[in-house]
N, C-alpha and C positions, 0 to 999 in steps of 0.2 A: 398088642396089635395096632398097627399104624393105620390111620384112616386116610382114605384118598377122596378128595373132593369135599366141597363145603357141606353139602347136604348129608353126606355119609358121616362126616365129623360131628355135625349138629345132632343127628339122630343118635349117634353113638354116645355123645355127651348126655343127651336127655335120657337115654336108656339107663345110664349109670347114675344119674342124679334126679330121677323122677320124683322120689319122695321129698327131696329138698325143694324142688320147684313147686310141688303141690302145697307143701307147708308154707312156703313164702307167699303164694297166691292166697291161701286161706288166711294168713296173718294180715295181708293187705286188705282183704275183704272185711275182716273183723274190725280193723281200725276204721275203715270207711263207714261201716254200719254203725259203729259207736259214735262217730262224728255226726252222722245223720240223725241218730236217736236223740243226742243231746240238743241238736238244733231244733228238732221237732218238739222236744220237751220245753225248751225255752219259749217257743212260739205258742205252745198250748196253754201257757199260764201268763201270757202278756196282758198287763192291765191297760185300760184306756179310760182316762179321767175326763170329766166334763163338768163345768160349773153351770148350774141352772138358776135362773131368777124366777121366782113366783110372786106375782102381785095379786093381792086380793083387796080391791078397793072397798068392797062391802064390809069386810071385817077390819080393815086398816092394818093388814099384815103384809109385810114384804120380806121375802127371805131369799138367801143364796144358799144353795145346796151343792155339795161336791158328790158327784155320782161316778161309780165305776161301772162302765159298760164293757169292760174287757173280759178276758177269759180267766184271769187269775187275780190274786190280791195285789193291791198297790200299797207300797210303803211310802208314806209322805216324808220327804226330807226337809221341805220348807214351804211356808205359805206366806205370801206377801199381799197386803191390802193397800190399794192406792185410792186416795180421794183427791180429785182435782190434780192428778199426776204427782201427788206427794205421797211417798211410801210410809206406811205404818206397819212394820213387820214385828217389831219388838216393843209393843206398847201395852200398857195395862188396860183392862176392860173399862175402868173409870175414865182414863184419858181418851180412849177411843169413843166412849159415849159423849164426852165433852166435844170432841172434834165433829162427831156426827150431828150433835145438836146444833152446832153452828152451821154445819153444812145444810141442814134442812130448815133453818129458821125462816126462809122466805116462803116455803111451800106449806108449812104447817102453822095454823093460827094459834094453837095452844101447845107450845113446846113442852110444857110440864106434863103433858099426856104421852110424850114420846118415850118409849122404852127400847133398849137394845139388849141383845144377848148374843154370845158367840161361843163357839166350840173352842175350848182352851187347849186341849192336849192333842194337837194335830201332828207335831213333829214326832217322827218314828212310829206313827200310828198306822196300822194296816187297815185298809178298807177292802173287805172281801168283794168278790165279783158279784155284780147285781145289786149291790147295796149302796146307800148314800148316807152322808152325814151333813148336818147343818153347819154352815160356816158362820153366817151372820143372819140374825133375825131382827127386823125393825117393826115395832108395832105401836099403834096408837090406841091408848086405853079409852074405854067408854066413848067410842066414836059416835059423833053426831053429824048431822048435815052441816057442811061448811067447815069441818075441822081441818081439811086440807084441800089443796088444789091439785087434782089428779094430773094435770098436764105438767105443773111445776115439779111435782114429786117424781114423776117419771124422768124429767130432765135431770133432777138431782141424783136419781138412781143410776142414770146413764153415766154419771161422772165417777161411779165406784167401779174399780176393776180389781181383779184378783190374778195372781200368778202362783201356780202350784208346781213344785218340783217333786218328783217321785221316782221310785225304782221298782223293779220287779223282785220276786223272791230269789231270783238268781243274781241279785245285786247289780243288775244292769240299769243304768240311768235311762229313763224314758223321755220322750219329747215333752217339754214343759207345757202344762195346761194353763191357758190364759183365758180370762173373760174380760172383755172390754165393753 
């Protein structure tokens, strides 16, 4: 049967191919829904890292902590520490302690009381959502009045900065977390 007119031909074609048209629309809707579900899943596990500094002048402890405030775990890919704009990313704990001792020599009257500790295994480490890990802890043992100058030690602490690269569990690189 030959169709006459545009609308007659269109309705005739749709009548003959209705199953194929519905299947094609269902397939397109399924693909779109899958895309939206994956996008939602990625956003629902997005990490957000922050470096915090805690200073306790009473106990002589100063620490830097890496906190995950995001919705999913963060996988650390690299951590860089800078002191006076000099980077110390692949340095031993002993070498770092030596550098930090020199850095704090003006603000602490008894450098022999100065102790450092750091978290060693950060690369490829996951940090779950809502948790934190210590990056660096600086403490003065057996603190007494006059062991350190609080103003100078804060100035020295201000010259320490961190840069953390991390990714989500979907292997997506996240914006670099920096602390200056």
